C-alpha positions, 0 to 999 in steps of 0.5 A: 301725553299727561292729559292721556294718563290723566284720562285714563286714571279718570276712566278708571275710576270711573269704572272701578278698574284699574289696569295698574295699581302703581302711583306715579311719582309726581314733582310739581314746580311754581314761583308762587307757593299760593300756586302749589297748594292750590293744585295739591287742595284741587285736584286729589291727585292720590286718587288718580295715582299720582303721589306728590314727591316734592313741591318747589318753589325754587327751580335751582332747588328743584334740579338738585333734587330730582336726582334723588326725587327721580319723578314720572312726571314734572309739571311745572311754570313755563315762565320762572323768575329764575 
């Protein structure tokens, strides 16, 4: 699902068309801060319609914030220490 959405946004950007100007909210969760920073720096998410509304290295803090943030998409590390 995530891959399809990403591909759709990439195709729209390459063709210069947009079906939906909506920005999707995105939460990143990884126990390593450098990974969180790398994802945001390497992948220019805003260019593909994603706005990072939260980046967490603590899963418990992320859980507490989900009600308020209500993200459209969460990208998380599969193996977290907590």
